C-alpha positions in Angstrom: -115.5 -9.3 -94.7 -115.6 -5.6 -95.1 -115.6 -5.2 -91.4 -112.6 -7.5 -91.2 -110.8 -5.5 -93.9 -111.4 -2.3 -92.0 -110.3 -3.9 -88.7 -107.1 -5.3 -90.3 -106.3 -1.9 -91.9 -106.9 -0.1 -88.7 -104.8 -2.7 -86.8 -102.0 -2.4 -89.3 -102.1 1.4 -89.2 -102.1 1.4 -85.4 -99.4 -1.1 -85.0 -97.5 0.6 -87.9 -97.5 3.8 -85.9 -96.3 2.0 -82.8 -93.5 0.4 -84.8 -92.4 3.7 -86.2 -92.5 5.2 -82.8 -90.5 2.3 -81.4 -87.9 2.8 -84.2 -87.5 6.5 -83.4 -87.3 6.0 -79.7 -84.8 3.2 -79.8 -82.7 4.7 -82.6 -80.0 5.4 -80.1 -80.0 1.7 -79.0 -79.3 -0.3 -82.1 -78.9 -3.6 -80.3 -82.3 -3.3 -78.5 -84.2 -2.0 -81.5 -84.3 -5.4 -83.5 -85.7 -7.2 -80.5 -88.3 -4.6 -79.7 -89.3 -4.4 -83.4 -89.6 -8.2 -83.5 -92.0 -8.1 -80.5 -94.1 -5.4 -82.1 -94.2 -7.2 -85.4 -95.2 -10.4 -83.5 -98.0 -8.5 -81.8 -99.3 -7.1 -85.1 -99.2 -10.7 -86.5 -101.2 -12.0 -83.5 -103.6 -9.1 -83.9 -104.2 -9.9 -87.6 -104.7 -13.5 -86.7 -107.2 -12.5 -84.1 -109.3 -10.6 -86.7 -109.2 -12.9 -89.7 -111.2 -12.8 -92.9 -113.9 -15.5 -92.9 -114.4 -16.9 -96.4 -116.3 -19.9 -95.4 -117.0 -22.4 -92.6 -113.7 -23.1 -91.0 -111.8 -21.1 -93.6 -110.1 -18.0 -92.1 -107.7 -15.7 -93.8 -105.5 -12.8 -92.4 -102.6 -10.7 -93.4 -100.3 -12.1 -90.7 -98.0 -13.6 -93.4 -97.6 -10.1 -94.8 -96.6 -8.8 -91.4 -94.0 -11.5 -91.0 -92.8 -10.9 -94.5 -92.3 -7.2 -93.7 -90.6 -8.0 -90.4 -88.0 -10.2 -92.3 -87.8 -7.6 -95.1 -87.0 -4.6 -92.9 -85.9 -6.2 -89.6 -83.8 -9.2 -90.7 -83.5 -12.6 -89.2 -83.7 -11.5 -85.5 -86.7 -9.2 -85.9 -88.6 -11.6 -88.3 -87.6 -14.7 -86.3 -88.9 -13.2 -83.0 -92.2 -12.1 -84.7 -92.6 -15.6 -86.2 -91.9 -17.2 -82.8 -94.5 -15.1 -81.0 -97.1 -15.7 -83.7 -96.4 -19.5 -83.7 -96.7 -19.7 -79.9 -100.0 -17.9 -80.2 -101.2 -20.4 -82.8 -100.0 -23.4 -80.8 -101.7 -21.9 -77.7 -105.0 -21.9 -79.3 -104.5 -25.2 -81.1 -106.4 -24.4 -84.2 -106.9 -26.9 -86.9 -104.8 -24.8 -89.3 -101.9 -24.2 -86.8 -99.4 -26.1 -88.8 -100.4 -24.5 -92.1 -100.3 -21.1 -90.5 -96.8 -21.7 -89.1 -95.6 -23.1 -92.5 -97.1 -20.1 -94.3 -95.5 -17.6 -91.9 -92.2 -19.3 -92.2 -92.4 -19.1 -95.9 -93.2 -15.4 -95.6 -90.2 -14.8 -93.4 -87.8 -16.7 -95.7 -89.3 -14.8 -98.7 -88.8 -11.5 -96.9 -85.2 -12.3 -96.1 -84.6 -13.3 -99.7 -86.0 -10.1 -100.9 -83.8 -8.2 -98.3 -80.8 -10.0 -99.7 -81.8 -9.1 -103.2 -82.0 -5.5 -102.2 -78.5 -5.6 -100.8 -76.8 -7.5 -103.6 -78.8 -6.4 -106.7 -80.4 -3.2 -108.1 -83.7 -4.4 -106.8 -85.7 -1.6 -105.2 -88.9 -1.3 -103.1 -91.0 0.3 -105.9 -94.5 -0.6 -107.0 -92.9 -2.2 -110.1 -91.5 -4.9 -107.8 -93.6 -4.7 -104.7 -96.9 -5.7 -106.4 -95.5 -8.9 -107.9 -93.8 -9.7 -104.6 -97.0 -9.1 -102.6 -99.0 -11.1 -105.2 -96.6 -14.1 -104.8 -96.6 -13.8 -101.0 -100.4 -13.9 -100.8 -100.9 -16.4 -103.6 -98.6 -18.8 -101.6 -100.6 -18.1 -98.4 -104.0 -18.8 -100.0 -102.6 -21.8 -101.9 -101.5 -23.4 -98.7 -105.0 -22.9 -97.3 -106.4 -24.3 -100.6 -104.5 -27.5 -100.3 -105.3 -27.9 -96.6 -109.1 -27.4 -96.6 -111.7 -30.0 -97.2 -112.4 -30.8 -100.9 -115.9 -29.4 -100.6 -114.4 -26.0 -99.6 -111.8 -25.7 -102.3 -114.2 -24.3 -104.7 -115.2 -21.7 -102.2 -111.5 -20.8 -101.5 -110.9 -20.3 -105.2 -113.9 -18.1 -105.4 -112.6 -15.9 -102.6 -109.0 -15.9 -103.7 -109.4 -12.9 -105.9 -111.2 -10.7 -103.3 -108.6 -11.7 -100.7 -105.7 -10.8 -103.0 -107.4 -7.4 -103.7 -107.6 -6.8 -100.0 -104.3 -8.4 -98.8 -102.0 -6.9 -101.5 -102.9 -3.3 -100.6 -102.6 -4.0 -96.9 -99.2 -5.5 -97.5 -98.1 -2.6 -99.6 -99.5 -0.2 -97.0 -97.5 -1.8 -94.2 -94.4 -1.9 -96.4 -94.7 1.8 -97.2 -95.4 2.7 -93.6 -92.1 1.0 -92.5 -90.3 2.3 -95.6 -91.4 5.8 -94.9 -90.3 5.4 -91.3 -86.9 4.1 -92.3 -86.6 6.9 -94.9 -87.4 9.5 -92.3 -85.0 7.9 -89.8 -82.3 7.9 -92.5 -83.0 11.5 -93.4 -82.9 12.5 -89.7 -79.8 10.5 -89.2 -78.3 12.1 -92.3 -79.2 15.5 -91.0 -77.7 14.7 -87.6 -74.6 13.4 -89.3 -74.5 16.4 -91.5 -74.9 18.7 -88.5 -72.2 16.8 -86.6 -69.9 16.9 -89.6 -70.5 20.6 -90.0 -69.9 21.1 -86.3 -66.8 19.0 -86.5 -65.6 21.0 -89.5 -66.3 24.4 -87.9 -64.8 23.2 -84.6 -61.6 22.2 -86.5 -61.3 25.6 -88.1 -58.9 27.8 -86.1 -61.2 30.7 -86.6 -64.1 32.4 -84.9 -67.2 32.1 -87.0 -69.9 34.7 -86.4 -73.0 35.9 -88.1 -73.5 39.7 -87.9 -76.4 41.6 -89.3 -76.2 44.9 -91.2 -76.7 46.8 -87.9 -73.6 45.3 -86.3 -75.5 42.9 -84.1 -74.3 39.3 -83.4 -76.8 36.8 -84.5 -74.7 33.7 -84.0 -71.2 32.8 -82.9 -69.7 29.4 -83.7 -66.4 27.6 -83.5 -63.5 28.6 -81.2 -63.6 32.0 -79.8 -60.2 33.6 -80.4 -61.2 37.1 -79.5 -63.5 37.1 -76.5 -61.3 35.9 -73.6 -64.2 34.6 -71.5 -65.2 32.1 -74.2 -68.9 32.7 -73.4 -70.1 33.2 -77.0 -73.7 32.9 -76.0 -73.4 36.1 -74.0 -72.3 38.0 -77.1 -75.3 36.9 -79.2 -77.7 39.7 -79.5 -75.1 42.3 -78.6 -73.8 45.0 -80.9 -70.2 45.5 -82.1 -70.1 48.6 -80.0 -70.8 46.5 -76.9 -67.7 44.3 -77.3 -65.2 46.4 -79.2 -63.6 49.8 -78.7 -65.5 52.5 -80.6 -62.9 53.0 -83.3 -62.6 49.3 -84.0 -66.3 48.7 -83.8 -66.9 51.4 -86.5 -64.2 49.9 -88.7 -65.8 46.4 -88.5 -69.3 47.8 -89.1 -68.0 49.6 -92.2 -66.4 46.3 -93.3 -69.8 44.5 -93.0 -71.7 47.1 -94.9 -69.2 47.1 -97.7 -69.5 43.4 -97.9 -73.3 43.6 -98.2 -73.0 46.4 -100.8 -70.4 44.8 -103.0 -71.8 41.3 -102.5 -68.4 39.6 -102.7 -65.8 38.2 -100.3 -63.9 41.0 -98.5 -60.9 40.9 -96.1 -60.1 43.0 -93.1 -56.8 43.1 -91.1 -56.8 44.6 -87.6 -54.9 44.5 -84.3 -56.2 44.1 -80.8 -54.1 44.3 -77.6 -54.6 41.7 -74.9 -53.0 41.0 -71.6 -50.3 38.9 -73.2 -49.5 41.6 -75.9 -50.6 42.7 -79.3 -52.4 40.2 -81.5 -53.0 40.5 -85.3 -56.3 39.3 -86.8 -57.7 38.7 -90.3 -61.4 38.6 -91.0 -63.1 37.3 -94.1 -66.8 38.2 -94.7 -69.4 36.9 -97.1 -73.0 37.7 -97.6 -75.4 35.2 -95.9 -78.8 34.5 -97.6 -81.5 35.7 -95.3 -85.3 35.9 -95.5 -86.8 39.0 -97.1 -88.3 40.2 -93.8 -85.1 39.9 -91.8 -82.1 42.2 -91.7 -79.3 41.3 -94.1 -76.4 39.5 -92.5 -72.9 38.3 -93.3 -70.9 35.4 -92.0 -67.5 36.4 -90.7 -64.5 34.2 -90.2 -61.9 35.7 -87.9 -58.5 34.2 -87.5 -55.6 35.1 -85.2 -52.7 35.5 -87.6 -50.2 36.7 -85.0 -48.1 33.6 -85.5 -48.2 34.0 -89.3 -47.2 37.7 -89.0 -44.4 36.6 -86.8 -43.4 33.9 -89.2 -43.5 36.4 -92.1 -41.3 38.7 -90.0 -38.9 35.9 -89.2 -38.8 34.9 -92.9 -38.0 38.5 -93.9 -35.3 38.6 -91.3 -34.0 35.2 -92.3 -34.0 36.4 -96.0 -31.9 39.4 -95.0 -29.7 37.3 -92.8 -29.2 34.8 -95.6 -27.9 37.6 -97.8 -25.4 38.6 -95.2 -21.7 39.2 -95.6 -21.2 35.5 -94.6 -21.3 32.9 -97.3 -24.4 30.7 -97.0 -25.2 27.3 -98.6 -28.4 25.2 -98.4 -28.7 21.6 -99.5 -31.4 18.9 -99.3 -31.0 15.8 -97.3 -29.1 14.2 -100.1 -26.5 17.0 -100.0 -27.6 18.5 -103.3 -27.2 22.3 -103.4 -30.5 24.2 -103.4 -29.4 27.7 -102.8 -26.4 29.9 -102.2 -26.2 33.6 -101.4 -24.2 36.4 -103.0 -21.4 36.3 -100.4 -20.9 32.6 -101.2 -20.5 33.2 -104.9 -18.1 36.1 -104.1 -16.0 33.8 -101.9 -15.9 30.7 -104.2 -16.2 32.4 -107.6 -19.1 30.1 -108.6 -22.5 31.5 -109.6 -25.6 30.0 -108.2 -26.5 28.5 -111.5 -23.2 26.7 -111.6 -23.7 24.9 -108.3 -27.4 24.2 -108.1 -28.1 20.4 -108.0 -24.5 19.6 -107.3 -22.9 18.5 -104.1 -20.3 20.5 -102.1 -17.6 18.0 -103.1 -16.9 20.2 -106.1 -15.2 22.6 -103.7 -12.9 20.0 -102.2 -9.3 21.0 -102.1 -8.0 17.4 -101.6 -6.1 18.5 -98.5 -8.3 16.5 -96.1 -8.5 12.7 -96.0 -11.6 10.5 -95.7 -11.3 10.2 -91.9 -11.6 14.0 -91.6 -14.9 14.0 -93.5 -16.1 10.9 -91.7 -15.7 12.5 -88.3 -17.3 15.7 -89.6 -20.5 13.9 -90.8 -20.6 11.8 -87.7 -20.7 15.0 -85.7 -23.5 16.4 -87.9 -25.6 13.2 -87.6 -25.2 12.8 -83.9 -25.0 16.3 -82.6 -26.8 18.2 -85.4 -23.9 20.5 -86.2 -20.2 20.8 -86.9 -17.8 23.7 -87.2 -14.1 24.0 -87.9 -11.4 25.2 -90.2 -11.2 23.6 -93.6 -9.4 24.2 -96.9 -11.6 24.5 -100.0 -10.9 25.3 -103.6 -12.3 28.3 -105.5 -13.5 28.2 -109.1 -10.1 29.5 -110.1 -8.4 26.5 -108.5 -6.9 28.5 -105.7 -7.0 26.7 -102.3 -8.0 28.9 -99.4 -8.7 28.5 -95.7 -12.3 28.9 -94.5 -14.3 28.6 -91.3 -17.1 26.2 -92.0 -20.3 25.7 -89.9 -22.8 23.0 -90.9 -26.2 22.7 -89.2 -28.7 19.9 -89.8 -32.4 21.0 -90.2 -35.0 18.5 -89.1 -38.7 18.2 -90.0 -41.6 17.5 -87.7 -40.7 13.8 -87.6 -37.2 14.7 -86.4 -35.7 13.5 -89.7 -33.0 15.6 -91.4 -34.5 17.5 -94.3 -31.8 20.0 -95.1 -28.3 21.2 -94.3 -27.4 24.8 -93.9 -23.7 25.7 -94.1 -22.0 29.1 -93.5 -18.5 29.9 -94.7 -16.1 32.6 -93.8 -13.0 33.2 -95.9 -10.0 33.1 -93.5 -7.5 34.1 -96.1 -7.2 37.7 -94.9 -7.2 36.6 -91.3 -4.4 34.2 -92.0 -2.4 36.9 -93.7 -3.1 39.3 -90.9 -2.2 36.6 -88.4 1.1 36.2 -90.1 1.6 39.9 -90.0 0.6 40.1 -86.4 2.9 37.2 -85.6 5.7 39.0 -87.4 4.9 42.3 -85.6 4.6 40.4 -82.3 7.9 38.5 -82.6 10.0 40.6 -85.0 11.4 44.1 -85.1 9.9 46.2 -87.9 13.0 48.2 -88.6 15.7 45.5 -88.8 13.6 42.3 -89.3 15.3 40.7 -86.3 13.5 38.9 -83.6 12.2 41.0 -80.8 12.1 40.6 -77.0 9.2 38.1 -76.9 10.9 35.9 -79.5 14.2 36.1 -77.7 12.7 35.1 -74.4 11.2 32.0 -76.0 14.5 31.1 -77.7 16.4 31.6 -74.4 14.0 29.1 -72.8 14.6 26.6 -75.5 18.4 27.0 -75.3 18.2 26.6 -71.5 16.4 23.2 -71.9 19.0 22.2 -74.5 21.8 23.3 -72.2 20.3 21.2 -69.3 19.9 18.1 -71.4 23.4 18.3 -73.0 25.1 19.8 -69.9 26.7 22.4 -72.2 27.0 26.1 -71.7 25.8 29.0 -73.9 26.1 32.7 -73.5 23.9 35.8 -73.7 25.5 39.1 -74.9 23.6 42.4 -74.3 24.9 45.1 -76.7 24.3 48.8 -76.5 25.8 51.1 -79.2 28.0 54.0 -77.9 26.8 57.5 -78.4 24.0 56.5 -80.8 21.9 59.5 -79.7 24.6 61.8 -81.2 24.1 60.3 -84.6 20.3 60.8 -84.4 20.8 64.4 -83.2 23.5 65.2 -85.8 22.3 63.4 -88.9 18.6 62.6 -88.1 16.6 59.5 -87.3 16.6 58.3 -90.9 20.4 58.0 -90.8 20.2 56.4 -87.4 17.8 53.8 -88.7 20.2 53.0 -91.6 23.0 52.6 -89.1 20.9 50.2 -87.0 20.1 48.1 -90.1 23.9 48.1 -90.9 24.7 46.9 -87.4 22.1 44.2 -87.6 23.5 43.0 -90.9 27.1 43.0 -89.5 26.1 41.1 -86.4 24.2 38.5 -88.4 27.4 37.5 -90.0 28.7 35.9 -86.8 25.6 33.8 -86.1 25.5 30.0 -86.5 22.3 28.1 -87.2 21.8 27.6 -83.5 22.4 31.3 -82.5 19.9 34.1 -82.3 20.2 37.8 -82.8 17.4 40.1 -81.5 16.8 43.8 -81.3 15.2 45.0 -78.1 14.6 48.6 -79.1 16.5 51.8 -79.8 20.3 50.8 -80.1 20.1 47.7 -78.0 20.8 44.2 -79.4 21.1 40.8 -77.8 23.0 37.8 -79.1 22.2 34.3 -77.8 25.1 32.1 -78.6 25.1 28.3 -78.5 28.8 27.9 -77.6 28.6 24.3 -76.4 31.2 25.0 -73.8 31.8 22.3 -71.2 32.9 24.7 -68.3 33.3 28.3 -67.4 36.9 28.5 -68.6 36.0 27.2 -72.1 33.0 29.5 -72.1 35.1 32.6 -71.4 37.7 31.6 -74.0 34.9 31.2 -76.6 33.3 34.4 -75.5 36.6 36.3 -75.8 36.9 35.1 -79.4 33.3 36.0 -80.2 33.6 39.5 -78.6 36.7 40.2 -80.6 34.9 39.1 -83.8 31.9 41.2 -82.8 34.0 44.4 -82.3 35.7 43.9 -85.6 32.3 43.6 -87.3 31.1 46.8 -85.5 34.2 48.7 -86.5 33.4 48.0 -90.2 32.9 51.5 -91.8 29.5 52.7 -92.6 29.4 55.5 -95.2 26.8 58.2 -94.9 27.2 60.8 -97.7 30.7 62.0 -97.4 31.0 60.8 -93.8 32.5 57.5 -92.7 30.8 56.3 -89.5 32.2 53.7 -87.2 30.4 52.2 -84.3 31.4 50.6 -81.0 29.3 49.1 -78.2 29.3 48.3 -74.6 28.7 44.6 -73.9 27.3 42.7 -71.0 27.5 38.9 -70.9 26.0 36.1 -68.9 26.3 32.4 -69.2 23.3 30.2 -70.1 23.6 27.2 -67.8 20.5 25.0 -67.8 17.3 26.3 -66.3 18.7 27.7 -63.1 17.5 31.2 -63.8 14.3 32.3 -65.6 14.9 33.6 -69.1 13.8 37.1 -68.2 16.3 37.1 -65.3 19.1 36.1 -67.5 18.3 38.9 -69.9 18.2 41.4 -67.0 21.5 40.1 -65.7 23.1 40.7 -69.1 21.6 44.2 -69.2 23.1 44.9 -65.7 26.5 43.8 -66.9 26.1 46.1 -70.0 25.4 49.1 -67.8 28.4 48.2 -65.7 30.5 48.2 -68.8 29.1 51.7 -69.7 30.2 53.0 -66.4 33.8 52.0 -67.3 33.8 53.6 -70.7 33.2 53.3 -74.4 33.6 49.9 -76.1 33.9 48.1 -72.7 32.7 44.6 -71.8 31.6 43.2 -68.4 30.7 39.7 -67.3 27.7 39.5 -65.0 28.7 39.6 -61.3 26.1 38.9 -58.6 27.3 42.1 -56.8 25.7 44.1 -59.6 22.4 42.5 -58.9 22.8 43.1 -55.1 23.2 46.8 -55.7 20.1 46.9 -57.9 18.2 44.9 -55.3 19.2 47.3 -52.5 18.0 50.2 -54.7 14.7 48.5 -55.4 14.3 47.8 -51.7 14.9 51.4 -50.9 12.3 52.5 -53.4 9.8 50.2 -51.8 10.8 51.5 -48.3 10.3 55.1 -49.4 6.8 54.3 -50.7 6.1 52.6 -47.4 7.5 55.5 -45.4 5.3 58.0 -47.3 2.2 55.8 -46.6 3.2 55.6 -42.9 3.8 59.4 -42.7 7.4 58.9 -41.7 8.6 61.9 -43.7 8.7 65.2 -41.9 10.5 68.6 -42.0 13.4 70.1 -40.1 14.1 73.8 -40.3 17.6 75.4 -40.6 17.6 79.0 -39.2 18.8 82.0 -41.2 20.2 85.1 -39.3 21.2 88.6 -40.2 24.5 90.4 -39.2 22.9 91.4 -35.9 22.3 87.7 -35.0 18.5 88.1 -35.4 16.4 85.2 -36.8 15.0 86.3 -40.1 13.9 83.0 -41.7 14.2 79.2 -41.9 14.9 76.8 -44.7 12.6 73.7 -44.8 14.6 70.5 -45.2 13.1 67.0 -45.5 13.9 64.3 -43.0 12.9 60.6 -42.9 12.0 59.3 -39.4 12.7 55.7 -40.4 11.2 53.2 -38.0 14.4 51.1 -38.0 17.3 53.3 -39.2 16.3 56.4 -37.3 16.5 59.9 -38.7 17.7 60.0 -42.3 18.9 63.1 -44.2 18.1 63.6 -47.9 21.5 62.2 -49.0 20.2 58.7 -48.0 17.2 58.7 -50.3 16.9 61.7 -52.6 18.8 60.2 -55.5 16.8 57.0 -55.5 13.5 58.9 -55.0 14.3 61.1 -58.0 15.3 58.1 -60.2 12.1 56.2 -59.2 9.8 59.2 -60.0 8.5 59.5 -56.4 10.3 62.7 -55.5 7.1 64.6 -56.3 5.3 63.0 -53.4 8.1 63.9 -51.0 8.0 67.5 -52.2 4.3 67.6 -51.5 4.9 66.5 -48.0 7.5 69.1 -47.4 5.3 71.9 -48.9 2.3 70.9 -46.8 4.3 70.5 -43.5 6.2 73.8 -44.0 3.1 75.8 -44.7 1.3 74.2 -41.7 4.2 75.2 -39.5 4.3 78.7 -40.9 0.7 79.1 -40.0 1.3 77.7 -36.5 4.2 80.2 -35.9 2.1 83.2 -37.0 1.0 83.6 -33.3 4.4 82.9 -31.7 6.5 86.0 -30.7 9.8 86.1 -32.6 8.5 83.7 -35.3 5.5 85.5 -36.7 7.5 87.6 -39.1 10.2 85.1 -40.3 10.2 83.7 -43.8 10.0 80.0 -44.6 12.0 78.8 -47.6 11.0 75.6 -49.4 13.2 74.0 -52.1 11.4 73.3 -55.3 12.6 70.3 -57.4 12.4 70.1 -61.2 9.6 67.5 -60.8 7.5 70.2 -59.2 8.4 73.3 -61.2 7.6 71.8 -64.6 4.6 69.6 -63.6 1.1 70.5 -64.9 -0.8 72.5 -62.3 2.2 73.5 -60.2 1.0 77.1 -59.6 -2.5 75.9 -58.6 -1.2 73.3 -56.2 1.1 75.7 -54.4 -1.7 78.3 -54.0 -4.1 75.5 -52.9 -1.8 74.3 -50.1 -1.2 77.9 -48.9 -5.0 78.4 -48.8 -5.6 75.1 -47.1 -3.1 75.7 -44.3 -3.7 79.4 -43.8 -0.1 80.3 -44.4 1.0 83.9 -45.2 1.9 84.1 -48.9 4.3 87.1 -48.2 6.4 85.0 -45.8 6.7 82.0 -48.2 9.9 81.8 -50.2 10.5 79.2 -52.9 14.1 78.2 -53.7 15.1 77.1 -57.1 18.5 76.0 -58.5 20.3 77.3 -61.6 20.3 73.8 -63.2 16.5 73.7 -63.1 16.3 76.7 -65.4 18.1 74.9 -68.3 15.1 72.7 -69.0 12.7 75.3 -70.1 13.6 78.8 -69.0 10.6 80.5 -70.5 8.1 78.2 -68.8 10.0 78.6 -65.5 9.9 82.4 -65.7 6.1 82.3 -66.6 5.2 80.2 -63.5 7.5 82.1 -61.2 5.8 85.4 -62.3 2.3 83.9 -61.5 3.4 83.0 -58.0 5.2 86.3 -57.6 2.1 88.2 -58.5 0.3 86.3 -55.7 2.9 87.5 -53.1 5.3 84.5 -53.0 9.1 85.3 -52.9 11.8 83.5 -54.8 15.4 82.7 -54.0 18.0 81.1 -56.4 20.0 78.5 -54.6 23.5 77.3 -55.3 24.2 80.4 -57.3 27.4 80.3 -59.3 27.4 76.5 -59.9 25.0 76.5 -62.8 25.0 77.7 -66.5 22.2 80.2 -66.7 23.1 83.5 -68.4 22.9 86.9 -66.8 20.3 87.9 -69.4 17.9 85.2 -68.1 18.9 86.0 -64.5 17.7 89.6 -65.1 14.3 88.3 -66.3 13.7 86.1 -63.3 11.3 87.5 -60.6 13.9 86.9 -57.9 14.1 88.3 -54.4 17.3 86.7 -53.1 20.5 85.1 -54.3 22.0 82.3 -52.2 25.8 81.9 -52.4 26.7 78.2 -52.7 28.4 76.7 -49.7 31.2 75.3 -52.0 32.5 78.9 -52.4 32.0 79.7 -48.7 33.9 76.6 -47.7 37.0 77.8 -49.5 37.3 80.9 -47.4 39.6 82.4 -46.4 42.4 80.5 -48.2 40.8 80.2 -51.7 41.2 83.5 -53.5 39.1 82.4 -56.5 36.2 81.6 -54.2 36.5 85.0 -52.6 36.5 86.6 -56.1 33.4 84.8 -57.1 31.7 85.7 -53.8 32.5 89.4 -54.4 31.2 89.3 -57.9 27.9 87.6 -56.9 27.3 90.1 -54.1 28.1 93.0 -56.4 25.7 91.7 -59.1 22.9 91.0 -56.5 23.2 94.5 -55.2 23.1 95.9 -58.7 19.9 93.9 -59.3 18.4 94.9 -56.0 18.4 91.4 -54.6 19.2 90.1 -51.1 22.3 88.0 -50.7 22.5 85.1 -48.2 25.4 82.7 -47.8 24.9 79.1 -46.9 27.4 76.8 -45.2 28.8 79.4 -42.9 30.7 77.4 -40.2 33.3 79.7 -38.8 33.4 83.3 -37.5 36.1 84.1 -40.0 33.9 83.1 -42.9 31.1 85.3 -41.5 33.4 88.3 -41.1 34.7 88.1 -44.7 31.2 87.8 -46.0 30.1 90.8 -44.0 33.1 92.8 -45.1 32.1 92.2 -48.7 28.5 93.2 -48.2 26.7 89.9 -47.4 24.5 90.5 -44.3 22.4 87.2 -44.2 23.8 83.8 -43.1 22.9 80.2 -42.8 25.1 77.4 -41.4 26.4 75.4 -38.5 28.0 78.6 -37.1 24.5 79.6 -36.1 22.5 76.4 -35.9 22.0 73.0 -37.5 18.6 72.0 -39.0 16.2 71.6 -36.1 12.7 70.3 -35.5 10.0 73.0 -35.2 9.9 72.9 -31.4 13.6 73.6 -31.2 13.3 76.7 -33.4 11.0 78.2 -30.7 13.5 77.4 -28.0 16.3 78.9 -30.1 14.3 82.2 -30.4 13.8 82.3 -26.7 17.6 81.8 -26.0 18.5 84.5 -28.5 16.0 86.9 -26.8 17.6 86.3 -23.4 
């Protein structure tokens, strides 16, 4: 029996080891493990049945029931049932006499094991010796009892005698098998718990958006875990064992090493902020270090968590900017999703008059002015809900009760689920803008002095009356009024008095207006009346106008008292009919103005009705202006030269005269275009052409016999003499062309000197110093005094042809000529007479001391080529 006990024990231990090995190997295959365990438990049971305890003839005992019990207890129905099946097959195969008893005994052991398993699950029952010994006792008592009742009567006494030794052996073997399996399960549970713990720790560390590293006190990496947010290659294992100096710039490595050593020294959690630059820009990092327990024989170490806080830094920056932006000059309001006010800024309280404490928790309806209906707010909130924002002008009410206009912008703020969480509103007080707009509108459409409508307002009103005239087929009228000699009042009494007079005129004219009429001031002393006369034809219109004009003159004649002076006014009037929309409003106004200027040409207080002939004259003038500009661009303007001779019939000079070689009209003299050019302000360009061509011709004649010593005179217009840079331009042209300054003579007229005598003298002296000569043209027709004449740097006086033309019959002309010649000689000046056409005129001039002549008696103005031919003829 002892040998059987040893064999059973060794068998159980061996198979127990195989089962534990099986359980470890098949742990990853939970579906396969119950089957394989059932096979092993079946083999153990068969092994135990193959090595039974012999307690008498034909009476064999084994611990197979215990094995089946343990299979059911730890493996469950599948494992225990498979073990029972294998053992039963084995019994049936050998067809022992106790086969049925053995199967019944093993079945009981399986059921008992399953019941104990269920008890372990549903109660506080545990596999301790306190419970296992009774359970094993019951199990083995039942097994031996079944044998007792099955054996022959003569063996029963022997079975009873061996019961106790069997129990002493079977119970320990049962407990041994239970503890082997229990220890295996416990180890598997601990290993699984450790794996789960490691997996959990790995999952936790992997979820942390930080780099976790272990660094010793010497700055060497011992371990790197979790996501690598610093090393761009993400090969953490390559960093393990390396020093901080191997992976960081020197300065940063020293800083991190000092951070680690401080952590080890102070033995508390420390923080470090630092920046590193990568390819995508500068990144901000935060490291947290804590001392890590290490064995005594190893270097001290710390665990460091490093996080990229670039986004947080940016968010903090954005929050600071948002905070500053929130406290801007624009009113801001924040509400929750239920439209309850959470916050307002200072600008908001300043605009509304409410403090933040007064509005917190309330809805913006407290600001409602009552000027918007429900449909307005419905459309507004529909826009916010569907589009996420709304903006527009709205009227709200201040705390004081004042209703004011504001520009309101509302934006919906959504959370991560795209649900609205807040509303942000910004308000701008439009009160000042509205007031300014009114002022701007008044300035844009009304005259600041008289308060009357201005030109823009008048144009719009004319357009409206034209539409009314067209629809009703009735005529109205436009009267353009310009006060007579208003400039004299300003000059005599000052502009303040002139302004008062204009206000007086505006007041007087307003008296004759009906509700449909309009009075406007266009500027200075010009007024326009737009009259809705409702005339049916031109005859009725002129009759109505005659009555209105008579009334208007009476109103203007009303005395205006200034101090002790009584002032009366009159005006020239130009009228035009308003007949539907045949003409643009601007054209009607221009026609009335043309009629007014026609009235001014007649005299003071006159009136003219617009005639298309007036417009035709203006049109011709404008066409001529355009033609002059075109001719200048096409270089059609040139110079003719009129010769000047002495008393011996020698050519001593030429006068440069502009000519226009018109491509259609032929050669034009200055009389055809000078007046229009001066009025249009383009005379300066013509003068520049004459100056340039004359100097070029002078330079060309410098090598021609008989022409190299003559002077070339050029007429200077007021537009030239008083323009900025006149002296420099003349000298520049002379230098450019290579002309001789000493042979250049500039001719001025007396009338030019009236504008600014001092400036004229100054510029003439500058040019005189350079060598240029001066001649005064048309002398005797102007108003300059002899004192100024004495100051002018002149070289020559030219007697005007109007005096020469009167010779020999006009005695007064002869007297003036004699006086001019005598004065010129006394001043040391040359004298030349222009317009000499007869020999008699030449002889009288010579007899009185004038030895230089210019006129048709000698030659007409000629082109440059003809001048050379003239010299050749004279030489012959």
